[in-house]
NUDO-38241 format. One record per residue (C-alpha): residue in one letter; z, y, x. Coordinates in nm, 3 decimals. Example, Ala and Ser with C-alpha at 12.3 -4.5 7.8 and 13.67 -1.06 7.14 Angstrom:
NUDO-38241
rest:A Z:0.780 Y:-0.450 X:1.230
rest:S Z:0.714 Y:-0.106 X:1.367
***
This chain:
NUDO-38241
rest:M Z:17.519 Y:12.122 X:15.833
rest:A Z:17.861 Y:12.287 X:15.804
rest:T Z:17.898 Y:12.580 X:15.568
rest:R Z:17.891 Y:12.903 X:15.767
rest:I Z:18.109 Y:13.199 X:15.667
rest:L Z:18.066 Y:13.542 X:15.827
rest:T Z:18.387 Y:13.749 X:15.810
rest:V Z:18.367 Y:14.120 X:15.893
rest:E Z:18.709 Y:14.275 X:15.961
rest:D Z:18.820 Y:14.527 X:16.225
rest:D Z:19.189 Y:14.423 X:16.222
rest:E Z:19.208 Y:14.138 X:16.472
rest:R Z:19.526 Y:13.987 X:16.321
rest:I Z:19.375 Y:13.968 X:15.973
rest:R Z:19.045 Y:13.840 X:16.114
rest:T Z:19.223 Y:13.561 X:16.302
rest:A Z:19.432 Y:13.462 X:15.999
rest:V Z:19.123 Y:13.448 X:15.780
rest:K Z:18.933 Y:13.246 X:16.039
rest:L Z:19.211 Y:12.987 X:16.066
rest:A Z:19.243 Y:12.957 X:15.688
rest:L Z:18.869 Y:12.909 X:15.640
rest:E Z:18.839 Y:12.663 X:15.928
rest:D Z:19.114 Y:12.457 X:15.760
rest:E Z:18.865 Y:12.415 X:15.473
rest:G Z:18.613 Y:12.266 X:15.717
rest:W Z:18.389 Y:12.573 X:15.726
rest:K Z:18.237 Y:12.726 X:16.039
rest:V Z:18.343 Y:13.090 X:16.079
rest:D Z:18.161 Y:13.369 X:16.259
rest:E Z:18.364 Y:13.686 X:16.322
rest:A Z:18.262 Y:14.049 X:16.356
rest:G Z:18.488 Y:14.348 X:16.420
rest:T Z:18.228 Y:14.613 X:16.337
rest:G Z:17.943 Y:14.658 X:16.094
rest:E Z:17.692 Y:14.672 X:16.376
rest:D Z:17.813 Y:14.339 X:16.518
rest:A Z:17.803 Y:14.185 X:16.171
rest:L Z:17.440 Y:14.280 X:16.112
rest:E Z:17.343 Y:14.148 X:16.455
rest:L Z:17.527 Y:13.819 X:16.394
rest:F Z:17.372 Y:13.778 X:16.049
rest:A Z:17.023 Y:13.838 X:16.187
rest:Q Z:17.081 Y:13.569 X:16.450
rest:A Z:17.243 Y:13.310 X:16.221
rest:P Z:17.239 Y:13.382 X:15.845
rest:A Z:17.563 Y:13.280 X:15.675
rest:D Z:17.622 Y:13.094 X:15.348
rest:V Z:17.883 Y:13.349 X:15.236
rest:V Z:17.970 Y:13.691 X:15.381
rest:L Z:18.317 Y:13.847 X:15.359
rest:I Z:18.309 Y:14.223 X:15.431
rest:D Z:18.598 Y:14.466 X:15.465
rest:I Z:18.505 Y:14.808 X:15.326
rest:M Z:18.688 Y:15.015 X:15.587
rest:L Z:18.511 Y:14.953 X:15.917
rest:P Z:18.459 Y:15.176 X:16.221
rest:G Z:18.104 Y:15.308 X:16.252
rest:V Z:17.884 Y:15.146 X:15.990
rest:D Z:18.111 Y:15.089 X:15.690
rest:G Z:18.123 Y:14.786 X:15.462
rest:F Z:17.908 Y:14.946 X:15.194
rest:E Z:17.620 Y:14.999 X:15.436
rest:V Z:17.660 Y:14.649 X:15.583
rest:C Z:17.633 Y:14.510 X:15.231
rest:R Z:17.326 Y:14.721 X:15.148
rest:S Z:17.158 Y:14.623 X:15.475
rest:I Z:17.211 Y:14.251 X:15.416
rest:R Z:17.090 Y:14.286 X:15.057
rest:R Z:16.755 Y:14.424 X:15.173
rest:T Z:16.665 Y:14.083 X:15.317
rest:S Z:16.901 Y:13.826 X:15.165
rest:D Z:17.063 Y:13.715 X:14.839
rest:V Z:17.355 Y:13.550 X:15.023
rest:P Z:17.682 Y:13.566 X:14.823
rest:I Z:17.892 Y:13.862 X:14.940
rest:I Z:18.263 Y:13.928 X:14.881
rest:M Z:18.385 Y:14.282 X:14.949
rest:V Z:18.746 Y:14.338 X:15.055
rest:T Z:18.932 Y:14.660 X:14.976
rest:A Z:19.280 Y:14.758 X:15.091
rest:R Z:19.377 Y:14.889 X:14.749
rest:D Z:19.285 Y:14.833 X:14.388
rest:D Z:19.070 Y:15.146 X:14.390
rest:T Z:18.822 Y:15.153 X:14.103
rest:H Z:18.580 Y:15.374 X:14.293
rest:D Z:18.574 Y:15.145 X:14.600
rest:I Z:18.539 Y:14.833 X:14.387
rest:V Z:18.253 Y:14.969 X:14.178
rest:A Z:18.082 Y:15.118 X:14.485
rest:G Z:18.104 Y:14.782 X:14.662
rest:L Z:17.954 Y:14.599 X:14.365
rest:E Z:17.681 Y:14.863 X:14.331
rest:A Z:17.602 Y:14.815 X:14.702
rest:G Z:17.518 Y:14.454 X:14.623
rest:A Z:17.845 Y:14.259 X:14.648
rest:D Z:17.890 Y:13.964 X:14.412
rest:D Z:18.268 Y:13.980 X:14.398
rest:Y Z:18.568 Y:14.159 X:14.549
rest:L Z:18.921 Y:14.092 X:14.671
rest:T Z:19.204 Y:14.340 X:14.722
rest:K Z:19.443 Y:14.322 X:15.016
rest:P Z:19.682 Y:14.158 X:15.058
rest:F Z:19.531 Y:13.834 X:14.931
rest:A Z:19.646 Y:13.475 X:14.967
rest:P Z:19.426 Y:13.249 X:15.183
rest:K Z:19.410 Y:12.998 X:14.896
rest:E Z:19.270 Y:13.266 X:14.666
rest:L Z:19.002 Y:13.355 X:14.920
rest:S Z:18.911 Y:12.988 X:14.968
rest:A Z:18.892 Y:12.937 X:14.591
rest:R Z:18.657 Y:13.233 X:14.553
rest:I Z:18.432 Y:13.104 X:14.830
rest:R Z:18.424 Y:12.752 X:14.685
rest:A Z:18.327 Y:12.895 X:14.346
rest:M Z:18.045 Y:13.090 X:14.508
rest:L Z:17.918 Y:12.786 X:14.695
rest:R Z:17.922 Y:12.577 X:14.376
rest:R Z:17.709 Y:12.826 X:14.189
rest:V Z:17.452 Y:12.877 X:14.466
rest:R Z:17.247 Y:12.604 X:14.301
rest:T Z:17.050 Y:12.691 X:13.992
rest:S Z:17.232 Y:12.644 X:13.663
rest:D Z:17.166 Y:12.316 X:13.487
rest:S Z:16.961 Y:12.476 X:13.212
rest:G Z:16.769 Y:12.220 X:13.009
rest:A Z:16.473 Y:12.453 X:12.974
rest:T Z:16.201 Y:12.460 X:13.236
rest:H Z:16.040 Y:12.782 X:13.119
rest:L Z:16.186 Y:13.072 X:12.919
rest:R Z:15.997 Y:13.376 X:12.795
rest:F Z:16.122 Y:13.689 X:12.624
rest:G Z:15.842 Y:13.938 X:12.571
rest:D Z:15.727 Y:14.051 X:12.915
rest:L Z:16.018 Y:13.866 X:13.082
rest:E Z:15.963 Y:13.513 X:13.215
rest:I Z:16.235 Y:13.288 X:13.360
rest:I Z:16.172 Y:12.958 X:13.541
rest:P Z:16.521 Y:12.809 X:13.594
rest:E Z:16.418 Y:12.513 X:13.811
rest:E Z:16.245 Y:12.741 X:14.060
rest:G Z:16.495 Y:13.027 X:14.041
rest:V Z:16.206 Y:13.259 X:13.959
rest:V Z:16.200 Y:13.562 X:13.729
rest:R Z:15.887 Y:13.762 X:13.648
rest:R Z:15.836 Y:14.082 X:13.453
rest:E Z:15.480 Y:14.155 X:13.345
rest:D Z:15.373 Y:13.868 X:13.575
rest:E Z:15.529 Y:14.036 X:13.880
rest:E Z:15.809 Y:13.840 X:14.050
rest:V Z:16.148 Y:14.012 X:14.039
rest:H Z:16.396 Y:13.955 X:14.321
rest:L Z:16.747 Y:13.883 X:14.193
rest:T Z:17.060 Y:13.785 X:14.379
rest:K Z:17.204 Y:13.443 X:14.297
rest:T Z:17.472 Y:13.601 X:14.080
rest:E Z:17.224 Y:13.822 X:13.894
rest:F Z:17.006 Y:13.517 X:13.830
rest:R Z:17.295 Y:13.315 X:13.694
rest:L Z:17.401 Y:13.604 X:13.472
rest:L Z:17.050 Y:13.638 X:13.329
rest:L Z:17.023 Y:13.262 X:13.282
rest:E Z:17.354 Y:13.243 X:13.094
rest:L Z:17.229 Y:13.508 X:12.853
rest:A Z:16.887 Y:13.343 X:12.828
rest:N Z:17.042 Y:13.006 X:12.743
rest:S Z:17.195 Y:13.164 X:12.431
rest:P Z:16.923 Y:13.407 X:12.316
rest:G Z:17.039 Y:13.652 X:12.053
rest:R Z:17.401 Y:13.538 X:12.086
rest:V Z:17.664 Y:13.785 X:12.204
rest:L Z:17.857 Y:13.666 X:12.510
rest:S Z:18.183 Y:13.843 X:12.585
rest:R Z:18.273 Y:13.965 X:12.932
rest:E Z:18.543 Y:13.696 X:12.948
rest:V Z:18.292 Y:13.419 X:12.871
rest:L Z:18.047 Y:13.554 X:13.130
rest:L Z:18.323 Y:13.582 X:13.392
rest:E Z:18.414 Y:13.217 X:13.340
rest:R Z:18.057 Y:13.086 X:13.336
rest:V Z:17.903 Y:13.301 X:13.610
rest:W Z:18.194 Y:13.374 X:13.844
rest:G Z:18.392 Y:13.055 X:13.794
rest:H Z:18.693 Y:12.936 X:13.599
rest:G Z:19.022 Y:13.104 X:13.685
rest:Y Z:18.891 Y:13.454 X:13.751
rest:F Z:19.096 Y:13.739 X:13.615
rest:A Z:18.921 Y:13.914 X:13.330
rest:D Z:18.786 Y:14.210 X:13.524
rest:G Z:18.503 Y:14.347 X:13.314
rest:R Z:18.383 Y:14.564 X:13.602
rest:L Z:18.224 Y:14.261 X:13.765
rest:V Z:18.015 Y:14.198 X:13.455
rest:D Z:17.935 Y:14.561 X:13.376
rest:V Z:17.813 Y:14.649 X:13.725
rest:H Z:17.602 Y:14.334 X:13.752
rest:V Z:17.446 Y:14.403 X:13.412
rest:R Z:17.355 Y:14.753 X:13.530
rest:R Z:17.200 Y:14.613 X:13.847
rest:L Z:17.017 Y:14.344 X:13.650
rest:R Z:16.871 Y:14.603 X:13.413
rest:T Z:16.723 Y:14.804 X:13.700
rest:K Z:16.521 Y:14.494 X:13.788
rest:V Z:16.422 Y:14.335 X:13.457
rest:E Z:16.390 Y:14.638 X:13.229
rest:A Z:16.095 Y:14.878 X:13.218
rest:D Z:16.344 Y:15.149 X:13.116
rest:P Z:16.697 Y:15.053 X:13.230
rest:A Z:16.850 Y:15.344 X:13.036
rest:N Z:16.704 Y:15.201 X:12.715
rest:P Z:16.717 Y:14.825 X:12.772
rest:R Z:16.491 Y:14.602 X:12.570
rest:H Z:16.614 Y:14.264 X:12.695
rest:V Z:16.977 Y:14.279 X:12.814
rest:V Z:17.151 Y:14.480 X:12.546
rest:T Z:17.510 Y:14.588 X:12.493
rest:V Z:17.688 Y:14.499 X:12.172
rest:R Z:17.961 Y:14.761 X:12.169
rest:G Z:18.311 Y:14.619 X:12.174
rest:L Z:18.187 Y:14.259 X:12.201
rest:G Z:17.975 Y:14.202 X:12.511
rest:Y Z:17.611 Y:14.145 X:12.598
rest:K Z:17.318 Y:13.950 X:12.465
rest:L Z:16.957 Y:13.878 X:12.556
rest:Q Z:16.739 Y:14.025 X:12.285
rest:T Z:16.486 Y:13.782 X:12.142
***
């Protein structure tokens, strides 16, 4: 089946340009001009990747992202009209996996989507079962449990945890994590890593404010505590 991309953008000219660029890649594109239409379309035919503009009439992009996240771990790219730190962080906190700022080149968008599609599959970890205290990771099944209760992670959160788990006790810099989790060629934007670590901690830590597993090594990066 063809890869399906849902693009949510209220500017018809931009929406059309994006649709044509993505169709040139051989992907099927569903379009929505409002957040309400996007949620209805996604409920009818779940996409493989969702591209959401933040500024939408009615239900904004943040709420669209949060709504989709309640039922799906589909990769989501948020689009913002300016390199606004607040918008970017808010979009990532809402559940987005990545972001793009306007204007962006169609080739850059296609490259981001291809990277997301490549990493949808579980990482090729050699281990079949990893345990760190009350935290259990089963890479082949894409399953994480804390105190024997299954924890729901997005695909990006799972890959981030697995990268850390594959090098227990070793500090991985933000740059290394960006390359391994988000794909080669990404600009070194530490916000992607930092926000995803915060989200990950809320799910795998008993006390996210005082993490036991995913710990910060100040000035260097993150590691999974053994």
